[in-house]
N, C-alpha and C positions, 0 to 999 in steps of 0.2 A: 750256561753263560747268557743265553737269550733272556732269561728272566732277570738276571742282574742288570743287563743292558737296559731293559725296559724301566726298571726302577731308577737307574742312573739318569736316563733321559727325562723322566718325570721330575727328579730333583733339580736338574739344570733348568728345565722350563719354569718350574716354580720360582727358582732363584732369580731368573731374569725378570719375571713379573714383580717380584719383591724389590728388585733393584730400581725398577721404574717408579714404584711407590716411594721408595726411600729418597730418590732424587727429588721428587716433588714434595717431600716432607710430610707424607701421609703414613699412618699405621694401617695394617701391620707391615713389617719390612721383609728383608731377604730371608732371614732364618725361618720366620713363621711360614712364609709361602713355600719354601723348600721342604720343610718338615711335613706340611699338610699334603703336598704333592707326593712325597715319598710314601706317606701313610696310605693315601688313596690307591697308589700303584700296588702296594703290598697287599691291601685288602683284595684288590682285583685278582692279583696273581694267586693268592692263597685260596680264594673262592673258586677260581676257574681251574687251577692245575693241582691244587692240594687234594687231600683226602683220597688219594689213589688207592688206599688199602680198604676203603669202605665199600662193601658190596651188598648193601641193602636195597632191594628194588623200590621200596616206598620212601626211601630217605633222599633228601636233597641237601648234602652238606654245604653247598655253596651259599644257601640261605643263612647259614650261621654267621658268615662273615658280614653279611648285610645287616643282620640284627645287632651284632656287636658294634659296628660302625655307627649305627643310629643311637644305640643306647649309651655309649660312652660319652657322647656329646654333652649330656647333662652333668657329668663329672667335670669335664673341661670348662664348662660355663662357670662353675664355682670358683675357678682360679682367675677369672677375668675381673679386674677392678677398674672402675672409672673414677678419676680424681680431677675435677674441673675439665680442662680440655685434653687431659692425658689419660690414655688407657694403658693399664699395666696387666701383665699376666697372660698376654696372648701367646707368647712363646711357650710358657708353661702348659697352657691348655693344648697347644699343638703337640708337645711331647707326650702328654697323657693319651691323646688320640693315637699317636704313633706307637706308643707302648701297647695299646690294645691290638693294633695290627701285627705287632711282633708276636703277641700271644697267640693270635689266630694262625699266623704262619707256623709257629712251633707246633701247635696242635694239628695242623694240616700236613706236617712233615716237610715243609718247604724250607729246608735248612740252609741251602745256598742263598736263597733270597733273603732269609732272615739275617744271615751273617753280613751280607752286603749292605742291607738297610741299617743295621746296627752301626757298622763302621762309618757309613755315610752320615748318619745322624750325629755321631760323636765329632766327626770332622766339622760339620756345620756348627754345632754348639760350642766347640772348644776353639777352633781355628778362625772361624769367621769373625768373631769380635776383634781379633788382633789385626785383621786386614781391613776392617771396616773404616778406621780413621783414614787409611790411604784412599779408599773409595770416596770418602767425603772430600778429601783434598783434591782428588782428581775431578770430581764433578762440581766442586765449589759449593756443595749443598749443605754440609754439616759443619757448624762452628760452635765453639764454646765461648760464651761471653761471661766474664766474671767482673763484678762491680763491688767495690767496697765504699760504703757511704754512711753518712750520719743519719740516723733515723729521725723521722718527724718532718721531712720536707717533701713528701709525696714524690719520691724519685722513681720508684719501680713502675708504677702505673703508667705514667707518660712514656717511659721507655718502651714498654710492651706495646702500647698503642702505636708509637712511631715505627716499630719494627713491623707490625702487621700492615701498616699502610705501605710499607716497602715490599709487600708480598712475601714476607718472612713468616714462617711458622715457628712459634715459640713452644718448644716441647717441655721437657722436664725442668722445673725450677726448684733449686735447693737454696734454702735460707739458713744462715747461721748468725746468731746474735752474740754479742760479747758478754751478755748476762742472761740468766735464766728467765727473768721477768719479761724482758723485751718490751718494757714500757718506758716511755719518755725518751730523752736523747741518749745516744749511744751509737756504737758502730754495728753495722749489719753487712754481711757478705752474701751476695746473691750470685748464684751460678746458673746461667740459662743456656739451654740447648737451642740453637738457632739454625733453622734449616731453610734453604731457598733464598731468594732475593739476590740483588746485585751487590757484589762486594764493594764497589765504589760508593754506592748509596749507603750501605751499612757503615762504611768508614766515616761518611759525613755525620751520620747519627751518633757514632761513637765520639767524634770530636766535639759535637754539641754537648754530649753527656759529660765529657771531661771538663768542659767550661763551667759546669754548675759548681757553685762554691762548696756544697756539702759533699761532693764526690772526692774521695781520697785516692782511689786507684781504679784503673780500667785495664782488663786483660782480655784480649780477643785472639783466638787462634782456632785451628782445626780441632775437632773432637779427638781426645786422646793425646794431644800434643800441647804442652805448655809453652808459652812465649814469655819474653821478658815483661815483667810487671812495670807499668808506667805509673809511678807514684809521684804525687805532687802534694805540696803543703798548701791547702786552700787558704784564701783570705778569710779573716774572721767573719763568720756569718751570724746574723742575729736571729734567734728563735723567739717568736712572740706567741702569746696565748693568753687565756683567761684562767686564773687560778680560782678554784672554788673549794673551800675547805672549812672544816670545823676545828676549833682550837679549845683546848682545856688545860688547866693546871690540876695535877693530881697530888693530893697530900699523902704521898706514900713513897717510901724509898725501897719497897720490896721489889723482888724480881718482876719483870713485866708479865702481866696476865693478859693473854691474847685469846679472844673468843674464836672458836672454830668456825662459827657462822655469824654473820652480821647482815641484817636486812635481807635475808634469803640468799646472800652471796657466801660462797665457801672460800676458806683460806687455802691457797694453793702454793704459796712460797713465802719464805722469810729469809732475811739476810741482815747482818750486822755491819755497820759502817762507822767510820769516824769522820766528823766534819769539823772544820775550822772556818768560821766566818769572820772576815775583817770588814767592819762597817765604816763607811765614809760619809761625811756631811760637811757643811760649812761651819765656821766658828759659831754662828748664831743659830745653828740647827734649822736652816731653811728647808731642807728636805723633810725633816721630821715634822715641822710645822705644817707642811703641805700634805702630810700623811703618806709620804713616799719613803722607800728604803733603797739604799745603794750599797751593795756588799760584794766582796770577792770570796768565793767559796772554794776551799780545797777539800777534796773528798777521796777516800781510799778507792782505788780502782777506776777513777775517772779523771778527766782533764780539769784543770782549774777553770772556774767560770766566773764571769762578771754578771751579776744579777741585779736588775732594777724592778721594783714593784711599785705600782701606782696606788692612789688612794683607794681604800676599801669601801665597799658598799655592802651592807648587811641585808641578806634576804632570808628571813626566818632565822634559823640557827646557823646557817652557813654565811661565810664571808667571801665576797667575790671581788677580785681585783685583777687589773691587767699586769702581766709580767713579761719581761724580755730578758734574754740572756745571750751571752757570747762567750765562746771558749777562749782561754788565754794560755800562753806558754808559761807564764809565771805570775806571781802576785806583784802588782805594782808597788814600787818602793815608796812612792810619795804621791800626794794628791795631784801634782802637775802631770806626772806620768799617766795617772788614771784619766785626767781630763783629756789629754792628747788621744788616748785610746777611745774615749767616748766620742770625740769629734770624728776620728777616723771611721768608726762604725756607724756614724750618724745617730748615735744614741743621745748625744748631747742636746739635740733639738727636743727630743722627748722629755729629757730631764728638765730643761729650761722652761718648757711649756707648762709642766705641772708645778714647778717651783720657780717662778720668775725671779725671785730674790737672789737665787744662786748665780745668776748670769754674771754678776760683777764681783763674785766672791770666790775664794779658793777652796779647794777640797782638802780635807785633812782626815786622818784616821781617828775615829771615835773610840774604838776598842775592839778586842778580839774575843769571840765567843766560841768555846769548845763544846762539842756535842758528841756524846756516845749514843748513837741512834740505832734502833732496830726497826726495820721496815717489814711490814706484813701485808701481802698483796691478796686481795679478794676479787672473785669474779663470779658473775651470774650471767651467763650468755655473753652478750657483748658489753655488759656493764662491768667496769673495773674501777676499783678504788684502793687506796693504800692507807693503812693505819701506821703511823710512825710514833714510836715511844722514845722520847728525847730526854736524856739526862745531861743537863747543861751546866757548864761551869763558867760563871761570869768573872771578869777581872776583879770585881769587888763584890763582897757579900757572899751569902751561902749559895750552894747549888740549887737547882730547880728541876723538877720533873714535869714535862708537858706531854700531852697527847695531841697529835694532829691527824685528821682524816681528810685526804684530798682525793677528789674525783679525777682519775687519770683517763677517763673516757667521757665525752660530753653526755652520753646517754645515762651515766651513773649519777648525774647531779640530783635527780629526783629521789635517789635513795638516801641522800644525806640526812633528811629529816627523820627517817626511820632509824638510821644509824645513831643519831643523837638520842632518840628515845631509848634504844636498847643499851647504849653505853651508860646512860644515867641510871638505868635500872640495874645494870651489871655492877657498877662501881659505887653507886649510892652517893652519900654525902662527901666522899673523898674526891669526887670529880666536880670541879668548879670552873665557871667561865673566867678567863683571865681578865684582870683589870686593864691590862695593856699588852701589846704584842712584844715580841722578843726585842725588837729594835728600841722601842720606847722604854722597856725595862732596862736595857743596857744604858741608854742615855740617862735615865733617872738615877741609876746606881753610880755611874761615872760622875754625873753632875753633883750628886750628894757628897761623894768623896772629895771632889774638888772644893766644894763650899766648906767642908769640914776642915780642910787644910788652909 
């Protein structure tokens, strides 16, 4: 019983040290400290009191325990992984080291110490995680912060920086996106383990987070305990950026042929979607004359979006233009409804600046363009771009097949020239530069049909 008591005291002492580290938000925690302390005690007990049946005058069996304790550390080190500011595998490494001490104890014949250590280790590994949330609530040290927000607004970085300025340690971060590509706008759910800090200060940071227009919901509570989700419907927020893309018409109605590699980038995902674009303009096509487009897009799996694109500037093979978009609950039924929405989101000023003639004119529906699109995503390090194969049905005239390649990361823009070369080589004469964009083509077809009648 004396040996069992020594091992128990070692485990308790290690757990107390681990609790202090856990409260301050540092790794390793309670389990790792307790397991290492138990293993060290068992190595000592087995080396000092085991091997009682060995009677060789030149042998020192106690040295065996010391050699095993040192040697098994290399195996445990292989289980430790570091990812950013998070270290994983410390508890696994501690259990490997403890298992070595169990083996030494069994070989030394210290069965009572071995049994006590095994039971104690199982209690620590199985039961402690269940009471850990209670310890976190008791000390106010461990909390789970869950945020759901729309990608593309730089939400997570400022949040982590704010928490760190409040003396909080952000531990494990788990991200989940609403699509596989995780490129462009869409929903992202982030779950952060937050340790330390003052609860009132963290509450102020959470309230500031809820006020951001792209944030859909915020959930904060103790680790292991879920609280009521505070969900709100944000005001429409405008996403702005620069679109850089290549555009082609392909004289083929065969199934889409998608290269596995383009400009050194590899194809990593593909998806099929259905689009319906409703284009708006004034009666005398003031937006079209200014080189702008205004449309409402309905897309499978995503919210309806109002999209504005400014005049295009061609740089080599690529076309560059400013774009802005805002999510909608539904497609506007008329031009007046759309103009009210533009004013509310402050997009009307942008539209009026690029096309001043529209200031005193009403908006009306030009036409509806249906598109069966397959999107193919490529990546080379941090460089990402998408190749879209569009099969479009206009309200007037025959269908049309187009290919668009858009840089989805700013670093991929320089790859588009090489993409253009490789696509022309791949498709040959069937690939042509379009005489006009989709909006101009729609206007031309609708206008020609109106003149014919």
